[in-house]
N, CA, C, O and CB atoms as a CASP TS submission, in Angstrom:
PFRMAT TS
TARGET T0000
AUTHOR 0000-0000-0000
METHOD Language model
MODEL 1
PARENT N/A
ATOM      1  N   MET     1     314.012  28.140 -34.463  1.00  0.00           N
ATOM      2  CA  MET     1     314.353  27.030 -33.601  1.00  0.00           C
ATOM      3  C   MET     1     313.488  27.143 -32.340  1.00  0.00           C
ATOM      4  O   MET     1     313.173  28.244 -31.888  1.00  0.00           O
ATOM      5  CB  MET     1     315.888  27.023 -33.256  1.00  0.00           C
ATOM      6  N   THR     2     313.116  26.011 -31.792  1.00  0.00           N
ATOM      7  CA  THR     2     312.317  26.020 -30.567  1.00  0.00           C
ATOM      8  C   THR     2     313.154  25.564 -29.377  1.00  0.00           C
ATOM      9  O   THR     2     314.243  25.014 -29.539  1.00  0.00           O
ATOM     10  CB  THR     2     311.080  25.120 -30.722  1.00  0.00           C
ATOM     11  N   LEU     3     312.631  25.800 -28.195  1.00  0.00           N
ATOM     12  CA  LEU     3     313.313  25.367 -26.977  1.00  0.00           C
ATOM     13  C   LEU     3     313.495  23.852 -26.974  1.00  0.00           C
ATOM     14  O   LEU     3     314.494  23.354 -26.456  1.00  0.00           O
ATOM     15  CB  LEU     3     312.527  25.813 -25.732  1.00  0.00           C
ATOM     16  N   ALA     4     312.554  23.123 -27.538  1.00  0.00           N
ATOM     17  CA  ALA     4     312.645  21.659 -27.606  1.00  0.00           C
ATOM     18  C   ALA     4     313.776  21.192 -28.522  1.00  0.00           C
ATOM     19  O   ALA     4     314.257  20.068 -28.376  1.00  0.00           O
ATOM     20  CB  ALA     4     311.322  21.076 -28.090  1.00  0.00           C
ATOM     21  N   ASP     5     314.211  22.038 -29.469  1.00  0.00           N
ATOM     22  CA  ASP     5     315.279  21.684 -30.410  1.00  0.00           C
ATOM     23  C   ASP     5     316.683  21.900 -29.849  1.00  0.00           C
ATOM     24  O   ASP     5     317.657  21.408 -30.417  1.00  0.00           O
ATOM     25  CB  ASP     5     315.124  22.485 -31.672  1.00  0.00           C
ATOM     26  N   MET     6     316.794  22.624 -28.752  1.00  0.00           N
ATOM     27  CA  MET     6     318.103  22.970 -28.195  1.00  0.00           C
ATOM     28  C   MET     6     318.793  21.748 -27.597  1.00  0.00           C
ATOM     29  O   MET     6     318.141  20.851 -27.062  1.00  0.00           O
ATOM     30  CB  MET     6     317.958  24.059 -27.131  1.00  0.00           C
ATOM     31  N   LYS     7     320.110  21.728 -27.695  1.00  0.00           N
ATOM     32  CA  LYS     7     320.922  20.649 -27.123  1.00  0.00           C
ATOM     33  C   LYS     7     321.160  20.910 -25.641  1.00  0.00           C
ATOM     34  O   LYS     7     321.015  22.034 -25.162  1.00  0.00           O
ATOM     35  CB  LYS     7     322.274  20.516 -27.872  1.00  0.00           C
ATOM     36  N   VAL     8     321.524  19.865 -24.934  1.00  0.00           N
ATOM     37  CA  VAL     8     321.844  19.957 -23.511  1.00  0.00           C
ATOM     38  C   VAL     8     323.341  19.799 -23.346  1.00  0.00           C
ATOM     39  O   VAL     8     323.885  18.848 -23.907  1.00  0.00           O
ATOM     40  CB  VAL     8     321.075  18.884 -22.682  1.00  0.00           C
ATOM     41  N   PRO     9     324.041  20.635 -22.636  1.00  0.00           N
ATOM     42  CA  PRO     9     323.598  21.912 -22.075  1.00  0.00           C
ATOM     43  C   PRO     9     323.760  23.024 -23.113  1.00  0.00           C
ATOM     44  O   PRO     9     324.628  22.942 -23.982  1.00  0.00           O
ATOM     45  CB  PRO     9     324.395  22.251 -20.787  1.00  0.00           C
ATOM     46  N   SER    10     322.938  24.049 -23.024  1.00  0.00           N
ATOM     47  CA  SER    10     323.060  25.205 -23.908  1.00  0.00           C
ATOM     48  C   SER    10     322.297  26.380 -23.319  1.00  0.00           C
ATOM     49  O   SER    10     321.565  26.249 -22.338  1.00  0.00           O
ATOM     50  CB  SER    10     322.540  24.875 -25.325  1.00  0.00           C
ATOM     51  N   GLN    11     322.493  27.539 -23.955  1.00  0.00           N
ATOM     52  CA  GLN    11     321.788  28.746 -23.543  1.00  0.00           C
ATOM     53  C   GLN    11     321.112  29.352 -24.752  1.00  0.00           C
ATOM     54  O   GLN    11     321.592  29.241 -25.880  1.00  0.00           O
ATOM     55  CB  GLN    11     322.749  29.764 -22.881  1.00  0.00           C
ATOM     56  N   CYS    12     319.980  29.999 -24.491  1.00  0.00           N
ATOM     57  CA  CYS    12     319.234  30.632 -25.571  1.00  0.00           C
ATOM     58  C   CYS    12     318.454  31.819 -25.018  1.00  0.00           C
ATOM     59  O   CYS    12     318.374  32.028 -23.808  1.00  0.00           O
ATOM     60  CB  CYS    12     318.281  29.620 -26.254  1.00  0.00           C
ATOM     61  N   ARG    13     317.883  32.588 -25.939  1.00  0.00           N
ATOM     62  CA  ARG    13     317.033  33.725 -25.593  1.00  0.00           C
ATOM     63  C   ARG    13     315.677  33.493 -26.244  1.00  0.00           C
ATOM     64  O   ARG    13     315.596  33.102 -27.409  1.00  0.00           O
ATOM     65  CB  ARG    13     317.668  35.091 -26.057  1.00  0.00           C
ATOM     66  N   ILE    14     314.622  33.735 -25.491  1.00  0.00           N
ATOM     67  CA  ILE    14     313.269  33.528 -26.007  1.00  0.00           C
ATOM     68  C   ILE    14     312.910  34.646 -26.981  1.00  0.00           C
ATOM     69  O   ILE    14     313.105  35.826 -26.692  1.00  0.00           O
ATOM     70  CB  ILE    14     312.241  33.467 -24.848  1.00  0.00           C
ATOM     71  N   ILE    15     312.385  34.255 -28.136  1.00  0.00           N
ATOM     72  CA  ILE    15     311.909  35.194 -29.150  1.00  0.00           C
ATOM     73  C   ILE    15     310.399  35.356 -29.033  1.00  0.00           C
ATOM     74  O   ILE    15     309.888  36.476 -29.059  1.00  0.00           O
ATOM     75  CB  ILE    15     312.297  34.715 -30.570  1.00  0.00           C
ATOM     76  N   SER    16     309.685  34.243 -28.905  1.00  0.00           N
ATOM     77  CA  SER    16     308.229  34.279 -28.736  1.00  0.00           C
ATOM     78  C   SER    16     307.784  33.020 -28.007  1.00  0.00           C
ATOM     79  O   SER    16     308.479  32.003 -27.996  1.00  0.00           O
ATOM     80  CB  SER    16     307.502  34.406 -30.113  1.00  0.00           C
ATOM     81  N   ALA    17     306.608  33.117 -27.399  1.00  0.00           N
ATOM     82  CA  ALA    17     306.095  31.978 -26.636  1.00  0.00           C
ATOM     83  C   ALA    17     304.600  31.821 -26.862  1.00  0.00           C
ATOM     84  O   ALA    17     303.816  32.678 -26.453  1.00  0.00           O
ATOM     85  CB  ALA    17     306.392  32.148 -25.134  1.00  0.00           C
ATOM     86  N   ALA    18     304.203  30.748 -27.503  1.00  0.00           N
ATOM     87  CA  ALA    18     302.794  30.354 -27.669  1.00  0.00           C
ATOM     88  C   ALA    18     301.917  31.480 -28.196  1.00  0.00           C
ATOM     89  O   ALA    18     300.852  31.747 -27.640  1.00  0.00           O
ATOM     90  CB  ALA    18     302.237  29.870 -26.352  1.00  0.00           C
ATOM     91  N   ASN    19     302.350  32.138 -29.256  1.00  0.00           N
ATOM     92  CA  ASN    19     301.586  33.262 -29.792  1.00  0.00           C
ATOM     93  C   ASN    19     300.184  32.895 -30.244  1.00  0.00           C
ATOM     94  O   ASN    19     299.294  33.746 -30.236  1.00  0.00           O
ATOM     95  CB  ASN    19     302.322  33.863 -30.933  1.00  0.00           C
ATOM     96  N   GLU    20     299.967  31.643 -30.639  1.00  0.00           N
ATOM     97  CA  GLU    20     298.656  31.255 -31.161  1.00  0.00           C
ATOM     98  C   GLU    20     297.665  30.861 -30.074  1.00  0.00           C
ATOM     99  O   GLU    20     296.487  30.664 -30.374  1.00  0.00           O
ATOM    100  CB  GLU    20     298.814  30.116 -32.121  1.00  0.00           C
ATOM    101  N   ASN    21     298.094  30.739 -28.837  1.00  0.00           N
ATOM    102  CA  ASN    21     297.214  30.315 -27.749  1.00  0.00           C
ATOM    103  C   ASN    21     297.429  31.231 -26.548  1.00  0.00           C
ATOM    104  O   ASN    21     298.388  31.066 -25.794  1.00  0.00           O
ATOM    105  CB  ASN    21     297.476  28.827 -27.363  1.00  0.00           C
ATOM    106  N   ILE    22     296.529  32.195 -26.379  1.00  0.00           N
ATOM    107  CA  ILE    22     296.668  33.208 -25.331  1.00  0.00           C
ATOM    108  C   ILE    22     296.657  32.591 -23.937  1.00  0.00           C
ATOM    109  O   ILE    22     297.387  33.051 -23.059  1.00  0.00           O
ATOM    110  CB  ILE    22     295.553  34.237 -25.447  1.00  0.00           C
ATOM    111  N   GLU    23     295.853  31.567 -23.717  1.00  0.00           N
ATOM    112  CA  GLU    23     295.786  30.931 -22.398  1.00  0.00           C
ATOM    113  C   GLU    23     297.126  30.288 -22.025  1.00  0.00           C
ATOM    114  O   GLU    23     297.624  30.475 -20.915  1.00  0.00           O
ATOM    115  CB  GLU    23     294.667  29.874 -22.371  1.00  0.00           C
ATOM    116  N   VAL    24     297.699  29.534 -22.954  1.00  0.00           N
ATOM    117  CA  VAL    24     298.998  28.899 -22.713  1.00  0.00           C
ATOM    118  C   VAL    24     300.075  29.969 -22.587  1.00  0.00           C
ATOM    119  O   VAL    24     300.962  29.864 -21.738  1.00  0.00           O
ATOM    120  CB  VAL    24     299.351  27.904 -23.853  1.00  0.00           C
ATOM    121  N   GLN    25     300.001  30.991 -23.423  1.00  0.00           N
ATOM    122  CA  GLN    25     300.977  32.073 -23.369  1.00  0.00           C
ATOM    123  C   GLN    25     300.968  32.736 -21.991  1.00  0.00           C
ATOM    124  O   GLN    25     302.029  33.022 -21.437  1.00  0.00           O
ATOM    125  CB  GLN    25     300.688  33.112 -24.465  1.00  0.00           C
ATOM    126  N   GLY    26     299.792  32.980 -21.442  1.00  0.00           N
ATOM    127  CA  GLY    26     299.683  33.577 -20.110  1.00  0.00           C
ATOM    128  C   GLY    26     300.330  32.713 -19.042  1.00  0.00           C
ATOM    129  O   GLY    26     300.986  33.226 -18.136  1.00  0.00           O
ATOM    130  N   ARG    27     300.149  31.409 -19.146  1.00  0.00           N
ATOM    131  CA  ARG    27     300.753  30.483 -18.179  1.00  0.00           C
ATOM    132  C   ARG    27     302.276  30.489 -18.299  1.00  0.00           C
ATOM    133  O   ARG    27     302.981  30.505 -17.290  1.00  0.00           O
ATOM    134  CB  ARG    27     300.211  29.053 -18.388  1.00  0.00           C
ATOM    135  N   LEU    28     302.783  30.477 -19.536  1.00  0.00           N
ATOM    136  CA  LEU    28     304.233  30.518 -19.742  1.00  0.00           C
ATOM    137  C   LEU    28     304.819  31.843 -19.249  1.00  0.00           C
ATOM    138  O   LEU    28     305.881  31.860 -18.628  1.00  0.00           O
ATOM    139  CB  LEU    28     304.569  30.312 -21.232  1.00  0.00           C
ATOM    140  N   TYR    29     304.130  32.945 -19.525  1.00  0.00           N
ATOM    141  CA  TYR    29     304.592  34.249 -19.051  1.00  0.00           C
ATOM    142  C   TYR    29     304.628  34.280 -17.528  1.00  0.00           C
ATOM    143  O   TYR    29     305.555  34.845 -16.948  1.00  0.00           O
ATOM    144  CB  TYR    29     303.686  35.373 -19.586  1.00  0.00           C
ATOM    145  N   ALA    30     303.639  33.685 -16.872  1.00  0.00           N
ATOM    146  CA  ALA    30     303.600  33.640 -15.406  1.00  0.00           C
ATOM    147  C   ALA    30     304.793  32.869 -14.840  1.00  0.00           C
ATOM    148  O   ALA    30     305.237  33.140 -13.724  1.00  0.00           O
ATOM    149  CB  ALA    30     302.288  32.999 -14.927  1.00  0.00           C
ATOM    150  N   LEU    31     305.308  31.914 -15.605  1.00  0.00           N
ATOM    151  CA  LEU    31     306.487  31.150 -15.190  1.00  0.00           C
ATOM    152  C   LEU    31     307.793  31.887 -15.505  1.00  0.00           C
ATOM    153  O   LEU    31     308.873  31.424 -15.137  1.00  0.00           O
ATOM    154  CB  LEU    31     306.490  29.786 -15.872  1.00  0.00           C
ATOM    155  N   GLY    32     307.692  33.037 -16.186  1.00  0.00           N
ATOM    156  CA  GLY    32     308.889  33.799 -16.540  1.00  0.00           C
ATOM    157  C   GLY    32     309.408  33.526 -17.931  1.00  0.00           C
ATOM    158  O   GLY    32     310.495  33.981 -18.285  1.00  0.00           O
ATOM    159  N   LEU    33     308.645  32.783 -18.737  1.00  0.00           N
ATOM    160  CA  LEU    33     309.057  32.434 -20.102  1.00  0.00           C
ATOM    161  C   LEU    33     308.431  33.413 -21.091  1.00  0.00           C
ATOM    162  O   LEU    33     307.398  33.122 -21.694  1.00  0.00           O
ATOM    163  CB  LEU    33     308.648  30.971 -20.449  1.00  0.00           C
ATOM    164  N   TYR    34     309.063  34.571 -21.254  1.00  0.00           N
ATOM    165  CA  TYR    34     308.551  35.578 -22.171  1.00  0.00           C
ATOM    166  C   TYR    34     309.699  36.133 -23.013  1.00  0.00           C
ATOM    167  O   TYR    34     310.863  35.934 -22.665  1.00  0.00           O
ATOM    168  CB  TYR    34     307.838  36.715 -21.398  1.00  0.00           C
ATOM    169  N   PRO    35     309.394  36.826 -24.119  1.00  0.00           N
ATOM    170  CA  PRO    35     310.438  37.293 -25.037  1.00  0.00           C
ATOM    171  C   PRO    35     311.523  38.119 -24.343  1.00  0.00           C
ATOM    172  O   PRO    35     311.240  38.967 -23.496  1.00  0.00           O
ATOM    173  CB  PRO    35     309.814  38.112 -26.140  1.00  0.00           C
ATOM    174  N   GLY    36     312.776  37.844 -24.731  1.00  0.00           N
ATOM    175  CA  GLY    36     313.922  38.559 -24.202  1.00  0.00           C
ATOM    176  C   GLY    36     314.616  37.874 -23.039  1.00  0.00           C
ATOM    177  O   GLY    36     315.740  38.236 -22.690  1.00  0.00           O
ATOM    178  N   VAL    37     313.967  36.891 -22.437  1.00  0.00           N
ATOM    179  CA  VAL    37     314.526  36.200 -21.275  1.00  0.00           C
ATOM    180  C   VAL    37     315.557  35.167 -21.726  1.00  0.00           C
ATOM    181  O   VAL    37     315.341  34.444 -22.698  1.00  0.00           O
ATOM    182  CB  VAL    37     313.405  35.521 -20.449  1.00  0.00           C
ATOM    183  N   SER    38     316.680  35.107 -21.007  1.00  0.00           N
ATOM    184  CA  SER    38     317.708  34.093 -21.274  1.00  0.00           C
ATOM    185  C   SER    38     317.394  32.829 -20.493  1.00  0.00           C
ATOM    186  O   SER    38     317.010  32.884 -19.325  1.00  0.00           O
ATOM    187  CB  SER    38     319.120  34.619 -20.906  1.00  0.00           C
ATOM    188  N   VAL    39     317.562  31.691 -21.154  1.00  0.00           N
ATOM    189  CA  VAL    39     317.236  30.390 -20.574  1.00  0.00           C
ATOM    190  C   VAL    39     318.445  29.467 -20.728  1.00  0.00           C
ATOM    191  O   VAL    39     319.085  29.444 -21.779  1.00  0.00           O
ATOM    192  CB  VAL    39     315.969  29.770 -21.254  1.00  0.00           C
ATOM    193  N   SER    40     318.749  28.714 -19.684  1.00  0.00           N
ATOM    194  CA  SER    40     319.774  27.669 -19.758  1.00  0.00           C
ATOM    195  C   SER    40     319.078  26.321 -19.789  1.00  0.00           C
ATOM    196  O   SER    40     318.246  26.031 -18.929  1.00  0.00           O
ATOM    197  CB  SER    40     320.772  27.755 -18.553  1.00  0.00           C
ATOM    198  N   ILE    41     319.407  25.498 -20.768  1.00  0.00           N
ATOM    199  CA  ILE    41     318.865  24.140 -20.836  1.00  0.00           C
ATOM    200  C   ILE    41     319.847  23.259 -20.079  1.00  0.00           C
ATOM    201  O   ILE    41     321.010  23.143 -20.466  1.00  0.00           O
ATOM    202  CB  ILE    41     318.661  23.646 -22.339  1.00  0.00           C
ATOM    203  N   LEU    42     319.382  22.640 -19.006  1.00  0.00           N
ATOM    204  CA  LEU    42     320.271  21.905 -18.107  1.00  0.00           C
ATOM    205  C   LEU    42     320.303  20.415 -18.372  1.00  0.00           C
ATOM    206  O   LEU    42     321.381  19.830 -18.484  1.00  0.00           O
ATOM    207  CB  LEU    42     319.864  22.140 -16.696  1.00  0.00           C
ATOM    208  N   ARG    43     319.135  19.785 -18.473  1.00  0.00           N
ATOM    209  CA  ARG    43     319.112  18.328 -18.684  1.00  0.00           C
ATOM    210  C   ARG    43     317.747  17.872 -19.161  1.00  0.00           C
ATOM    211  O   ARG    43     316.742  18.574 -19.046  1.00  0.00           O
ATOM    212  CB  ARG    43     319.489  17.586 -17.394  1.00  0.00           C
ATOM    213  N   LEU    44     317.759  16.661 -19.701  1.00  0.00           N
ATOM    214  CA  LEU    44     316.537  15.984 -20.137  1.00  0.00           C
ATOM    215  C   LEU    44     316.296  14.787 -19.234  1.00  0.00           C
ATOM    216  O   LEU    44     317.240  14.187 -18.721  1.00  0.00           O
ATOM    217  CB  LEU    44     316.633  15.543 -21.631  1.00  0.00           C
ATOM    218  N   ALA    45     315.049  14.448 -19.044  1.00  0.00           N
ATOM    219  CA  ALA    45     314.728  13.196 -18.359  1.00  0.00           C
ATOM    220  C   ALA    45     315.199  12.046 -19.253  1.00  0.00           C
ATOM    221  O   ALA    45     315.376  12.241 -20.455  1.00  0.00           O
ATOM    222  CB  ALA    45     313.181  13.086 -18.046  1.00  0.00           C
ATOM    223  N   PRO    46     315.404  10.863 -18.695  1.00  0.00           N
ATOM    224  CA  PRO    46     315.865   9.722 -19.505  1.00  0.00           C
ATOM    225  C   PRO    46     314.997   9.448 -20.736  1.00  0.00           C
ATOM    226  O   PRO    46     315.500   8.971 -21.753  1.00  0.00           O
ATOM    227  CB  PRO    46     315.907   8.482 -18.649  1.00  0.00           C
ATOM    228  N   THR    47     313.714   9.744 -20.651  1.00  0.00           N
ATOM    229  CA  THR    47     312.817   9.535 -21.785  1.00  0.00           C
ATOM    230  C   THR    47     312.783  10.732 -22.731  1.00  0.00           C
ATOM    231  O   THR    47     312.110  10.689 -23.761  1.00  0.00           O
ATOM    232  CB  THR    47     311.420   9.242 -21.288  1.00  0.00           C
ATOM    233  N   GLY    48     313.521  11.825 -22.382  1.00  0.00           N
ATOM    234  CA  GLY    48     313.539  13.024 -23.209  1.00  0.00           C
ATOM    235  C   GLY    48     312.463  14.025 -22.850  1.00  0.00           C
ATOM    236  O   GLY    48     312.385  15.085 -23.471  1.00  0.00           O
ATOM    237  N   ASP    49     311.642  13.725 -21.880  1.00  0.00           N
ATOM    238  CA  ASP    49     310.540  14.596 -21.489  1.00  0.00           C
ATOM    239  C   ASP    49     310.283  14.398 -20.003  1.00  0.00           C
ATOM    240  O   ASP    49     310.026  13.261 -19.606  1.00  0.00           O
ATOM    241  CB  ASP    49     309.255  14.303 -22.327  1.00  0.00           C
ATOM    242  N   PRO    50     310.332  15.408 -19.161  1.00  0.00           N
ATOM    243  CA  PRO    50     310.436  16.842 -19.426  1.00  0.00           C
ATOM    244  C   PRO    50     311.879  17.327 -19.589  1.00  0.00           C
ATOM    245  O   PRO    50     312.841  16.564 -19.501  1.00  0.00           O
ATOM    246  CB  PRO    50     309.775  17.607 -18.311  1.00  0.00           C
ATOM    247  N   ILE    51     311.972  18.638 -19.830  1.00  0.00           N
ATOM    248  CA  ILE    51     313.246  19.323 -19.989  1.00  0.00           C
ATOM    249  C   ILE    51     313.439  20.224 -18.774  1.00  0.00           C
ATOM    250  O   ILE    51     312.534  20.974 -18.409  1.00  0.00           O
ATOM    251  CB  ILE    51     313.297  20.144 -21.328  1.00  0.00           C
ATOM    252  N   GLN    52     314.610  20.157 -18.146  1.00  0.00           N
ATOM    253  CA  GLN    52     314.888  21.040 -17.017  1.00  0.00           C
ATOM    254  C   GLN    52     315.628  22.263 -17.530  1.00  0.00           C
ATOM    255  O   GLN    52     316.625  22.152 -18.244  1.00  0.00           O
ATOM    256  CB  GLN    52     315.714  20.310 -15.916  1.00  0.00           C
ATOM    257  N   ILE    53     315.118  23.446 -17.150  1.00  0.00           N
ATOM    258  CA  ILE    53     315.712  24.710 -17.578  1.00  0.00           C
ATOM    259  C   ILE    53     315.941  25.604 -16.364  1.00  0.00           C
ATOM    260  O   ILE    53     315.369  25.393 -15.295  1.00  0.00           O
ATOM    261  CB  ILE    53     314.808  25.422 -18.618  1.00  0.00           C
ATOM    262  N   ARG    54     316.797  26.611 -16.559  1.00  0.00           N
ATOM    263  CA  ARG    54     317.023  27.624 -15.527  1.00  0.00           C
ATOM    264  C   ARG    54     316.717  28.984 -16.121  1.00  0.00           C
ATOM    265  O   ARG    54     317.170  29.323 -17.215  1.00  0.00           O
ATOM    266  CB  ARG    54     318.488  27.569 -14.979  1.00  0.00           C
ATOM    267  N   ILE    55     315.935  29.760 -15.375  1.00  0.00           N
ATOM    268  CA  ILE    55     315.647  31.148 -15.727  1.00  0.00           C
ATOM    269  C   ILE    55     316.076  31.965 -14.519  1.00  0.00           C
ATOM    270  O   ILE    55     315.446  31.893 -13.464  1.00  0.00           O
ATOM    271  CB  ILE    55     314.107  31.381 -16.095  1.00  0.00           C
ATOM    272  N   GLY    56     317.138  32.735 -14.664  1.00  0.00           N
ATOM    273  CA  GLY    56     317.676  33.451 -13.505  1.00  0.00           C
ATOM    274  C   GLY    56     318.103  32.430 -12.462  1.00  0.00           C
ATOM    275  O   GLY    56     318.911  31.549 -12.757  1.00  0.00           O
ATOM    276  N   GLY    57     317.579  32.534 -11.254  1.00  0.00           N
ATOM    277  CA  GLY    57     317.907  31.583 -10.201  1.00  0.00           C
ATOM    278  C   GLY    57     316.875  30.495 -10.021  1.00  0.00           C
ATOM    279  O   GLY    57     316.970  29.706  -9.081  1.00  0.00           O
ATOM    280  N   MET    58     315.881  30.434 -10.907  1.00  0.00           N
ATOM    281  CA  MET    58     314.774  29.490 -10.761  1.00  0.00           C
ATOM    282  C   MET    58     314.946  28.297 -11.701  1.00  0.00           C
ATOM    283  O   MET    58     315.253  28.467 -12.881  1.00  0.00           O
ATOM    284  CB  MET    58     313.434  30.190 -11.034  1.00  0.00           C
ATOM    285  N   LEU    59     314.746  27.093 -11.173  1.00  0.00           N
ATOM    286  CA  LEU    59     314.762  25.874 -11.986  1.00  0.00           C
ATOM    287  C   LEU    59     313.333  25.472 -12.306  1.00  0.00           C
ATOM    288  O   LEU    59     312.465  25.479 -11.433  1.00  0.00           O
ATOM    289  CB  LEU    59     315.506  24.720 -11.256  1.00  0.00           C
ATOM    290  N   LEU    60     313.094  25.121 -13.563  1.00  0.00           N
ATOM    291  CA  LEU    60     311.777  24.672 -14.017  1.00  0.00           C
ATOM    292  C   LEU    60     311.929  23.401 -14.828  1.00  0.00           C
ATOM    293  O   LEU    60     312.951  23.185 -15.479  1.00  0.00           O
ATOM    294  CB  LEU    60     311.071  25.767 -14.850  1.00  0.00           C
ATOM    295  N   SER    61     310.921  22.576 -14.786  1.00  0.00           N
ATOM    296  CA  SER    61     310.818  21.438 -15.704  1.00  0.00           C
ATOM    297  C   SER    61     309.574  21.664 -16.533  1.00  0.00           C
ATOM    298  O   SER    61     308.478  21.832 -15.998  1.00  0.00           O
ATOM    299  CB  SER    61     310.762  20.055 -14.939  1.00  0.00           C
ATOM    300  N   ILE    62     309.750  21.666 -17.847  1.00  0.00           N
ATOM    301  CA  ILE    62     308.596  21.849 -18.727  1.00  0.00           C
ATOM    302  C   ILE    62     308.498  20.671 -19.679  1.00  0.00           C
ATOM    303  O   ILE    62     309.494  20.030 -20.019  1.00  0.00           O
ATOM    304  CB  ILE    62     308.699  23.181 -19.516  1.00  0.00           C
ATOM    305  N   ARG    63     307.273  20.405 -20.097  1.00  0.00           N
ATOM    306  CA  ARG    63     307.039  19.299 -21.024  1.00  0.00           C
ATOM    307  C   ARG    63     307.585  19.649 -22.405  1.00  0.00           C
ATOM    308  O   ARG    63     307.672  20.816 -22.785  1.00  0.00           O
ATOM    309  CB  ARG    63     305.532  18.964 -21.108  1.00  0.00           C
ATOM    310  N   LYS    64     307.942  18.621 -23.130  1.00  0.00           N
ATOM    311  CA  LYS    64     308.514  18.828 -24.461  1.00  0.00           C
ATOM    312  C   LYS    64     307.514  19.522 -25.391  1.00  0.00           C
ATOM    313  O   LYS    64     307.917  20.352 -26.206  1.00  0.00           O
ATOM    314  CB  LYS    64     308.954  17.485 -25.066  1.00  0.00           C
ATOM    315  N   HIS    65     306.226  19.201 -25.289  1.00  0.00           N
ATOM    316  CA  HIS    65     305.254  19.859 -26.176  1.00  0.00           C
ATOM    317  C   HIS    65     305.105  21.343 -25.830  1.00  0.00           C
ATOM    318  O   HIS    65     304.768  22.140 -26.705  1.00  0.00           O
ATOM    319  CB  HIS    65     303.883  19.157 -26.086  1.00  0.00           C
ATOM    320  N   GLU    66     305.347  21.730 -24.572  1.00  0.00           N
ATOM    321  CA  GLU    66     305.350  23.153 -24.213  1.00  0.00           C
ATOM    322  C   GLU    66     306.617  23.821 -24.751  1.00  0.00           C
ATOM    323  O   GLU    66     306.560  24.939 -25.262  1.00  0.00           O
ATOM    324  CB  GLU    66     305.253  23.335 -22.671  1.00  0.00           C
ATOM    325  N   ALA    67     307.754  23.141 -24.636  1.00  0.00           N
ATOM    326  CA  ALA    67     309.017  23.679 -25.147  1.00  0.00           C
ATOM    327  C   ALA    67     308.961  23.856 -26.665  1.00  0.00           C
ATOM    328  O   ALA    67     309.639  24.725 -27.214  1.00  0.00           O
ATOM    329  CB  ALA    67     310.186  22.755 -24.765  1.00  0.00           C
ATOM    330  N   ALA    68     308.163  23.043 -27.337  1.00  0.00           N
ATOM    331  CA  ALA    68     308.065  23.097 -28.801  1.00  0.00           C
ATOM    332  C   ALA    68     307.324  24.333 -29.302  1.00  0.00           C
ATOM    333  O   ALA    68     307.388  24.637 -30.493  1.00  0.00           O
ATOM    334  CB  ALA    68     307.371  21.855 -29.313  1.00  0.00           C
ATOM    335  N   ILE    69     306.622  25.055 -28.427  1.00  0.00           N
ATOM    336  CA  ILE    69     305.905  26.264 -28.859  1.00  0.00           C
ATOM    337  C   ILE    69     306.608  27.538 -28.387  1.00  0.00           C
ATOM    338  O   ILE    69     306.055  28.634 -28.476  1.00  0.00           O
ATOM    339  CB  ILE    69     304.464  26.242 -28.334  1.00  0.00           C
ATOM    340  N   ILE    70     307.843  27.376 -27.879  1.00  0.00           N
ATOM    341  CA  ILE    70     308.641  28.526 -27.447  1.00  0.00           C
ATOM    342  C   ILE    70     309.779  28.698 -28.443  1.00  0.00           C
ATOM    343  O   ILE    70     310.693  27.875 -28.504  1.00  0.00           O
ATOM    344  CB  ILE    70     309.190  28.338 -25.981  1.00  0.00           C
ATOM    345  N   GLU    71     309.716  29.775 -29.225  1.00  0.00           N
ATOM    346  CA  GLU    71     310.743  30.035 -30.234  1.00  0.00           C
ATOM    347  C   GLU    71     311.922  30.744 -29.577  1.00  0.00           C
ATOM    348  O   GLU    71     311.743  31.696 -28.818  1.00  0.00           O
ATOM    349  CB  GLU    71     310.173  30.885 -31.408  1.00  0.00           C
ATOM    350  N   VAL    72     313.136  30.267 -29.879  1.00  0.00           N
ATOM    351  CA  VAL    72     314.348  30.799 -29.245  1.00  0.00           C
ATOM    352  C   VAL    72     315.453  31.028 -30.271  1.00  0.00           C
ATOM    353  O   VAL    72     315.373  30.577 -31.413  1.00  0.00           O
ATOM    354  CB  VAL    72     314.840  29.845 -28.152  1.00  0.00           C
ATOM    355  N   GLU    73     316.494  31.748 -29.825  1.00  0.00           N
ATOM    356  CA  GLU    73     317.731  31.874 -30.590  1.00  0.00           C
ATOM    357  C   GLU    73     318.877  31.521 -29.658  1.00  0.00           C
ATOM    358  O   GLU    73     318.867  31.901 -28.487  1.00  0.00           O
ATOM    359  CB  GLU    73     317.903  33.319 -31.190  1.00  0.00           C
ATOM    360  N   ALA    74     319.855  30.804 -30.162  1.00  0.00           N
ATOM    361  CA  ALA    74     321.016  30.411 -29.358  1.00  0.00           C
ATOM    362  C   ALA    74     321.854  31.641 -29.026  1.00  0.00           C
ATOM    363  O   ALA    74     321.955  32.568 -29.829  1.00  0.00           O
ATOM    364  CB  ALA    74     321.875  29.354 -30.105  1.00  0.00           C
ATOM    365  N   ILE    75     322.459  31.640 -27.830  1.00  0.00           N
ATOM    366  CA  ILE    75     323.363  32.744 -27.449  1.00  0.00           C
ATOM    367  C   ILE    75     324.687  32.171 -26.981  1.00  0.00           C
ATOM    368  O   ILE    75     325.590  32.923 -26.615  1.00  0.00           O
ATOM    369  CB  ILE    75     322.733  33.634 -26.333  1.00  0.00           C
TER
END
């Protein structure tokens, strides 16, 4: 399952992030999106893109195509 597949609101744990693209993976890791991190999916924009998430105390909005390359498991 990917982060883009998760329902709002929900929580998940990242399994992998952009393994096929090192450049994108580095950017996601810099934002705190790396394996083992717990993520809360808070809301979607009216059009469904972007997705607002919480990592620890930080709020992020990521594009749906970025969320689609982050593999997660529900917790």
